[in-house]
VEXFI-829476 format. One line per 8 residues: number of its first residue (from 1); their letters; for each residue y, x, z of C-alpha. Coordinates in steps of 0.1 Angstrom, whole numbers, padded with zeros to 4 digits. Layout:
NUM	a	Y X Z ~ ...
This chain:
1	xxxxxxxx	0571 1058 -0862 ~ 0583 1093 -0873 ~ 0559 1121 -0884 ~ 0574 1143 -0857 ~ 0565 1117 -0830 ~ 0529 1115 -0844 ~ 0526 1153 -0842 ~ 0537 1152 -0806
9	xxxxxxxx	0511 1125 -0797 ~ 0484 1145 -0816 ~ 0494 1177 -0798 ~ 0493 1160 -0764 ~ 0459 1145 -0772 ~ 0445 1179 -0782 ~ 0458 1195 -0750 ~ 0441 1168 -0729
17	xxxxxxxx	0408 1172 -0748 ~ 0409 1209 -0744 ~ 0418 1206 -0707 ~ 0389 1182 -0702 ~ 0365 1205 -0721 ~ 0376 1235 -0700 ~ 0371 1216 -0668 ~ 0337 1205 -0679
25	xxxxxxxx	0328 1240 -0688 ~ 0340 1253 -0654 ~ 0318 1228 -0636 ~ 0289 1238 -0658 ~ 0294 1275 -0648 ~ 0295 1267 -0611 ~ 0263 1247 -0614 ~ 0246 1275 -0633
33	xxxxxxxx	0257 1301 -0607 ~ 0244 1279 -0579 ~ 0212 1271 -0597 ~ 0203 1308 -0602 ~ 0219 1323 -0571 ~ 0211 1298 -0543 ~ 0173 1304 -0545 ~ 0180 1342 -0546
41	xxxxxxxx	0204 1339 -0516 ~ 0177 1319 -0498 ~ 0151 1345 -0507 ~ 0174 1372 -0492 ~ 0181 1349 -0463 ~ 0144 1346 -0456 ~ 0141 1384 -0457 ~ 0170 1386 -0433
49	xxxxxxxx	0155 1361 -0409 ~ 0123 1381 -0410 ~ 0142 1413 -0401 ~ 0165 1394 -0377 ~ 0136 1379 -0357 ~ 0119 1413 -0357 ~ 0150 1428 -0340 ~ 0152 1399 -0316
57	xxxxxxxx	0116 1403 -0306 ~ 0120 1441 -0302 ~ 0152 1437 -0282 ~ 0135 1413 -0258 ~ 0105 1437 -0256 ~ 0125 1469 -0251 ~ 0161 1481 -0258 ~ 0146 1515 -0268
65	xxxxxxxx	0124 1498 -0294 ~ 0155 1480 -0308 ~ 0175 1513 -0308 ~ 0147 1530 -0327 ~ 0139 1503 -0352 ~ 0172 1503 -0372 ~ 0175 1541 -0378 ~ 0138 1544 -0387
73	xxxxxxxx	0140 1514 -0410 ~ 0171 1525 -0427 ~ 0156 1560 -0432 ~ 0126 1544 -0449 ~ 0149 1525 -0473 ~ 0171 1556 -0478 ~ 0141 1574 -0493 ~ 0128 1544 -0512
81	xxxxxxxx	0162 1530 -0523 ~ 0162 1551 -0554 ~ 0130 1535 -0566 ~ 0143 1500 -0557 ~ 0175 1507 -0576 ~ 0157 1518 -0608 ~ 0130 1491 -0605 ~ 0157 1465 -0599
89	xxxxxxxx	0173 1473 -0632 ~ 0142 1457 -0648 ~ 0161 1425 -0639 ~ 0189 1434 -0663 ~ 0165 1443 -0691 ~ 0146 1410 -0687 ~ 0179 1391 -0685 ~ 0193 1406 -0717
97	xxxxxxxx	0160 1402 -0736 ~ 0160 1366 -0724 ~ 0195 1361 -0737 ~ 0184 1378 -0770 ~ 0154 1354 -0771 ~ 0130 1384 -0773 ~ 0100 1373 -0752 ~ 0080 1404 -0760
105	xxxxxxxx	0107 1425 -0746 ~ 0104 1406 -0713 ~ 0067 1414 -0709 ~ 0071 1451 -0720 ~ 0101 1456 -0696 ~ 0081 1443 -0667 ~ 0053 1468 -0673 ~ 0076 1498 -0674
113	xxxxxxxx	0090 1487 -0640 ~ 0054 1483 -0626 ~ 0046 1519 -0637 ~ 0077 1532 -0620 ~ 0070 1512 -0589 ~ 0035 1527 -0586 ~ 0051 1562 -0588 ~ 0075 1552 -0560
121	xxxxxxxx	0045 1540 -0539 ~ 0028 1574 -0542 ~ 0060 1592 -0532 ~ 0065 1570 -0501 ~ 0029 1576 -0491 ~ 0034 1613 -0492 ~ 0067 1610 -0474 ~ 0050 1594 -0443
129	xxxxxxxx	0037 1628 -0433 ~ 0073 1641 -0428 ~ 0082 1617 -0401 ~ 0080 1641 -0371 ~ 0101 1669 -0385 ~ 0126 1644 -0400 ~ 0134 1627 -0366 ~ 0132 1660 -0347
137	xxxxxxxx	0160 1671 -0369 ~ 0181 1639 -0364 ~ 0180 1647 -0327 ~ 0179 1613 -0309 ~ 0165 1612 -0273 ~ 0127 1620 -0270 ~ 0116 1584 -0263 ~ 0137 1569 -0291
145	xxxxxxxx	0124 1597 -0314 ~ 0088 1589 -0306 ~ 0093 1552 -0315 ~ 0112 1561 -0346 ~ 0084 1583 -0359 ~ 0058 1555 -0354 ~ 0079 1529 -0371 ~ 0088 1552 -0400
153	xxxxxxxx	0052 1562 -0407 ~ 0038 1527 -0410 ~ 0067 1513 -0431 ~ 0065 1543 -0454 ~ 0028 1538 -0460 ~ 0033 1501 -0467 ~ 0065 1503 -0486 ~ 0048 1504 -0520
161	xxxxxxxx	0038 1467 -0515 ~ 0074 1457 -0511 ~ 0085 1478 -0541 ~ 0058 1462 -0563 ~ 0067 1427 -0551 ~ 0104 1434 -0558 ~ 0096 1446 -0593 ~ 0073 1417 -0601
169	xxxxxxxx	0100 1393 -0589 ~ 0123 1404 -0617 ~ 0101 1385 -0641 ~ 0115 1353 -0626 ~ 0150 1364 -0615 ~ 0158 1380 -0648 ~ 0150 1348 -0667 ~ 0170 1327 -0642
177	xxxxxxxx	0139 1309 -0628 ~ 0145 1319 -0592 ~ 0128 1292 -0572 ~ 0094 1311 -0574 ~ 0111 1341 -0558 ~ 0125 1319 -0531 ~ 0092 1302 -0523 ~ 0073 1335 -0521
185	xxxxxxxx	0099 1351 -0498 ~ 0099 1320 -0475 ~ 0061 1322 -0474 ~ 0062 1359 -0465 ~ 0087 1351 -0437 ~ 0066 1322 -0423 ~ 0036 1345 -0423 ~ 0055 1374 -0407
193	xxxxxxxx	0073 1358 -0377 ~ 0043 1346 -0356 ~ 0023 1378 -0365 ~ 0053 1399 -0355 ~ 0057 1382 -0321 ~ 0019 1384 -0315 ~ 0016 1421 -0323 ~ 0047 1432 -0305
201	xxxxxxxx	0039 1413 -0272 ~ 0001 1412 -0273 ~ -0004 1374 -0272 ~ -0029 1350 -0288 ~ -0057 1376 -0286 ~ -0037 1403 -0304 ~ -0032 1438 -0288 ~ 0002 1447 -0275
209	xxxxxxxx	0015 1472 -0300 ~ 0053 1471 -0295 ~ 0072 1487 -0323 ~ 0040 1496 -0341 ~ 0031 1459 -0342 ~ 0065 1450 -0357 ~ 0058 1475 -0385 ~ 0023 1463 -0392
217	xxxxxxxx	0035 1426 -0393 ~ 0062 1436 -0418 ~ 0039 1455 -0441 ~ 0014 1426 -0440 ~ 0041 1402 -0452 ~ 0051 1426 -0480 ~ 0015 1428 -0492 ~ 0012 1390 -0492
225	xxxxxxxx	0043 1387 -0513 ~ 0031 1413 -0539 ~ -0002 1395 -0542 ~ 0015 1361 -0546 ~ 0037 1373 -0574 ~ 0007 1390 -0592 ~ -0013 1358 -0591 ~ 0016 1337 -0605
233	xxxxxxxx	0026 1361 -0633 ~ -0007 1374 -0648 ~ -0022 1343 -0664 ~ -0029 1331 -0700 ~ 0002 1310 -0703 ~ 0026 1339 -0696 ~ 0005 1362 -0718 ~ 0008 1337 -0747
241	xxxxxxxx	0046 1334 -0743 ~ 0057 1368 -0730 ~ 0028 1390 -0740 ~ 0025 1400 -0704 ~ -0010 1415 -0707 ~ -0008 1425 -0743 ~ 0023 1446 -0737 ~ 0009 1466 -0708
249	xxxxxxxx	0009 1499 -0727 ~ 0034 1525 -0716 ~ 0064 1525 -0740 ~ 0082 1558 -0741 ~ 0113 1543 -0757 ~ 0116 1514 -0733 ~ 0108 1535 -0702 ~ 0134 1561 -0711
257	xxxxxxxx	0160 1534 -0718 ~ 0152 1519 -0684 ~ 0157 1554 -0669 ~ 0190 1558 -0688 ~ 0205 1528 -0671 ~ 0183 1525 -0640 ~ 0186 1561 -0627 ~ 0224 1557 -0621
265	xxxxxxxx	0216 1523 -0605 ~ 0190 1540 -0583 ~ 0213 1568 -0573 ~ 0240 1542 -0565 ~ 0216 1522 -0543 ~ 0205 1554 -0526 ~ 0241 1563 -0519 ~ 0247 1529 -0504
273	xxxxxxxx	0218 1533 -0480 ~ 0227 1569 -0473 ~ 0262 1559 -0463 ~ 0250 1534 -0438 ~ 0222 1558 -0426 ~ 0248 1585 -0420 ~ 0270 1559 -0402 ~ 0242 1549 -0379
281	xxxxxxxx	0230 1584 -0372 ~ 0265 1595 -0363 ~ 0268 1565 -0339 ~ 0235 1576 -0324 ~ 0251 1610 -0315 ~ 0279 1591 -0297 ~ 0255 1574 -0273 ~ 0223 1553 -0269
289	xxxxxxxx	0243 1522 -0259 ~ 0266 1525 -0288 ~ 0237 1529 -0311 ~ 0219 1498 -0297 ~ 0250 1476 -0300 ~ 0258 1489 -0335 ~ 0222 1481 -0346 ~ 0225 1446 -0330
297	xxxxxxxx	0258 1438 -0347 ~ 0245 1451 -0381 ~ 0215 1428 -0377 ~ 0239 1399 -0372 ~ 0259 1411 -0402 ~ 0228 1409 -0423 ~ 0229 1371 -0420 ~ 0259 1372 -0443
305	xxxxxxxx	0251 1404 -0463 ~ 0216 1396 -0475 ~ 0224 1362 -0490 ~ 0254 1377 -0507 ~ 0230 1403 -0522 ~ 0212 1373 -0537 ~ 0245 1362 -0553 ~ 0250 1397 -0566
313	xxxxxxxx	0215 1396 -0583 ~ 0223 1361 -0596 ~ 0255 1371 -0613 ~ 0239 1402 -0626 ~ 0212 1379 -0643 ~ 0238 1356 -0658 ~ 0260 1384 -0670 ~ 0229 1401 -0685
321	xxxxxxxx	0219 1370 -0703 ~ 0254 1365 -0717 ~ 0256 1402 -0728 ~ 0221 1398 -0744 ~ 0236 1369 -0765 ~ 0267 1390 -0771 ~ 0290 1364 -0754 ~ 0311 1383 -0729
329	xxxxxxxx	0333 1352 -0722 ~ 0303 1336 -0705 ~ 0299 1367 -0684 ~ 0335 1364 -0672 ~ 0331 1327 -0664 ~ 0299 1334 -0643 ~ 0318 1362 -0625 ~ 0347 1340 -0616
337	xxxxxxxx	0325 1312 -0604 ~ 0304 1335 -0582 ~ 0336 1350 -0567 ~ 0349 1316 -0557 ~ 0315 1305 -0542 ~ 0310 1338 -0523 ~ 0345 1337 -0508 ~ 0338 1302 -0495
345	xxxxxxxx	0305 1314 -0480 ~ 0319 1345 -0462 ~ 0349 1325 -0449 ~ 0325 1302 -0431 ~ 0304 1332 -0418 ~ 0336 1350 -0406 ~ 0347 1320 -0386 ~ 0312 1318 -0370
353	xxxxxxxx	0314 1355 -0361 ~ 0349 1352 -0347 ~ 0344 1320 -0327 ~ 0308 1324 -0315 ~ 0299 1361 -0312 ~ 0285 1359 -0277 ~ 0256 1335 -0283 ~ 0245 1356 -0313
361	xxxxxxxx	0246 1388 -0292 ~ 0227 1371 -0264 ~ 0197 1366 -0287 ~ 0190 1403 -0286 ~ 0194 1409 -0249 ~ 0164 1412 -0226 ~ 0163 1394 -0192 ~ 0154 1427 -0176
369	xxxxxxxx	0189 1442 -0184 ~ 0212 1445 -0154 ~ 0244 1424 -0153 ~ 0267 1454 -0158 ~ 0248 1467 -0187 ~ 0245 1433 -0203 ~ 0283 1427 -0199 ~ 0291 1461 -0214
377	xxxxxxxx	0270 1453 -0245 ~ 0286 1419 -0249 ~ 0321 1433 -0246 ~ 0315 1461 -0272 ~ 0296 1437 -0294 ~ 0325 1412 -0295 ~ 0349 1439 -0307 ~ 0325 1451 -0334
385	xxxxxxxx	0320 1415 -0346 ~ 0358 1414 -0353 ~ 0353 1445 -0376 ~ 0325 1427 -0394 ~ 0347 1396 -0399 ~ 0374 1417 -0416 ~ 0352 1439 -0439 ~ 0330 1409 -0448
393	xxxxxxxx	0354 1398 -0475 ~ 0356 1433 -0491 ~ 0318 1437 -0489 ~ 0312 1403 -0506 ~ 0336 1411 -0535 ~ 0321 1445 -0540 ~ 0286 1430 -0542 ~ 0297 1404 -0568
401	xxxxxxxx	0317 1428 -0589 ~ 0290 1455 -0589 ~ 0266 1427 -0599 ~ 0287 1420 -0629 ~ 0290 1456 -0639 ~ 0253 1462 -0634 ~ 0244 1432 -0655 ~ 0265 1446 -0683
409	xxxxxxxx	0249 1481 -0680 ~ 0279 1498 -0663 ~ 0257 1515 -0638 ~ 0272 1550 -0641 ~ 0307 1539 -0630 ~ 0292 1522 -0599 ~ 0274 1554 -0590 ~ 0304 1577 -0593
417	xxxxxxxx	0328 1552 -0576 ~ 0304 1549 -0546 ~ 0299 1586 -0544 ~ 0337 1594 -0544 ~ 0346 1565 -0520 ~ 0318 1574 -0496 ~ 0328 1611 -0495 ~ 0365 1606 -0492
425	xxxxxxxx	0367 1575 -0470 ~ 0336 1577 -0448 ~ 0316 1609 -0447 ~ 0345 1634 -0442 ~ 0367 1612 -0419 ~ 0337 1600 -0399 ~ 0324 1635 -0392 ~ 0357 1650 -0385
433	xxxxxxxx	0369 1621 -0363 ~ 0338 1615 -0343 ~ 0322 1649 -0341 ~ 0352 1672 -0340 ~ 0380 1651 -0326 ~ 0358 1628 -0304 ~ 0375 1596 -0315 ~ 0344 1574 -0307
441	xxxxxxxx	0328 1541 -0317 ~ 0358 1521 -0329 ~ 0371 1548 -0351 ~ 0337 1551 -0367 ~ 0337 1514 -0375 ~ 0373 1517 -0389 ~ 0360 1543 -0413 ~ 0333 1519 -0425
449	xxxxxxxx	0359 1492 -0431 ~ 0381 1516 -0450 ~ 0353 1527 -0472 ~ 0344 1491 -0482 ~ 0381 1484 -0489 ~ 0383 1515 -0512 ~ 0351 1504 -0530 ~ 0366 1470 -0537
457	xxxxxxxx	0397 1484 -0552 ~ 0377 1507 -0575 ~ 0353 1481 -0588 ~ 0380 1455 -0592 ~ 0400 1480 -0614 ~ 0369 1485 -0636 ~ 0362 1448 -0639 ~ 0398 1441 -0649
465	xxxxxxxx	0397 1470 -0675 ~ 0370 1451 -0695 ~ 0353 1483 -0706 ~ 0319 1470 -0694 ~ 0320 1444 -0722 ~ 0313 1471 -0748 ~ 0281 1486 -0732 ~ 0247 1479 -0749
473	xxxxxxxx	0216 1479 -0728 ~ 0192 1466 -0754 ~ 0192 1469 -0792 ~ 0190 1440 -0815 ~ 0174 1457 -0845 ~ 0145 1479 -0851 ~ 0167 1506 -0868 ~ 0180 1515 -0834
481	xxxxxxxx	0145 1520 -0819 ~ 0129 1554 -0814 ~ 0109 1561 -0845 ~ 0081 1578 -0825 ~ 0076 1551 -0798 ~ 0096 1519 -0804 ~ 0097 1492 -0777 ~ 0070 1465 -0777
489	xxxxxxxx	0093 1436 -0784 ~ 0081 1404 -0801 ~ 0096 1415 -0835 ~ 0078 1448 -0834 ~ 0045 1432 -0824 ~ 0047 1408 -0855 ~ 0055 1438 -0878 ~ 0024 1458 -0866
497	x	-0001 1430 -0868
């Protein structure tokens, strides 16, 4: 046998080995994505079910209550979204410290997030007093306005509990141990649903509180979740491993670094909520029926959106851990696997929305509605569900790709791209088209679809450019630390003992 023939056999064997290795690695990445992201998706799914049933109960109680709940709820999250965006960036810090095997950095990062969350809770408490002038300015009908004010006040006063629960959850999500997050969200949902029904309708000995009852039940579930996370996290075992209690001191260096990357993330999250708030408020100026149907369809849309938000957080965690280890190829593999899984998921959801829209819409409709009014809502709702089925794919890809960029620390690009896309493709055309030219409901939904398509193109370009691979969220050596107030990482703790 000739040497040339031997080399050919050897080359073929090497290619087969490499192919088998790549295939095995791909399967490993898919498993890792599912292991981290599925519990987060289920957590978001539980939150969605909590909100979905809240809207169903309110819709069956009163269409006015349903019309008021979404604008008021979104306004609450508009004002608190900045704090959620910044606090959520603790997830990236914990992920990167986990990848860097710096347990002390995990505990110290969590505490900086807690301090910021407490500040956010104080802000939202003060904001509750502005409910009346805020909704008077928005200008919905007097009855809708009264309900919006009630709902907004209660959710603002209790929103600090949700912000704290969200911050504490990053201790688990950032390390990739997401089952605890799932179980606590499911427990909150199980607690909320019967309490929600009882307080809205006044059954089982509870007073009939309508939309106020829905808000009280929601805040009660948030409080239970925050308490559950605190009990699980603050114990001796976690203190030994992550210095959870020992690293409770405020760290100027670490807090300012969190602000550096977190503030653009907070602004981006605020812009995201602002865009949808503006969209809903404009719909409210078109008409009450249009507002109610839009709120109804967006509530159905949340069945797909919120689980995808879990995949976004999951890929952000995996990318953060890979970047903490300085292995960007792992980040790319996690991104590709998440994109494939998310496309499969939204394809199934889009088919459900296209083929069975009417049963989903019927869930929100009260028996007291007249036949003509009910048929009108179903007709409009079916058309809007087609819009959802189209933009669902853009929305899912935007969530995954922004999760990748966020996990790498590329928060400024996300902020500026969302601001420019929102202004050029939604704010200006929506205001001009609906308020000046009178183009109506379907034009407004076309603007929303166009905005999501533009966002997808922008974040895809950034992802393909690879510039996010060069960003450094955490430092590996003490020489990079602030000499006045260095972070309380495990290496620093050892040096100061």
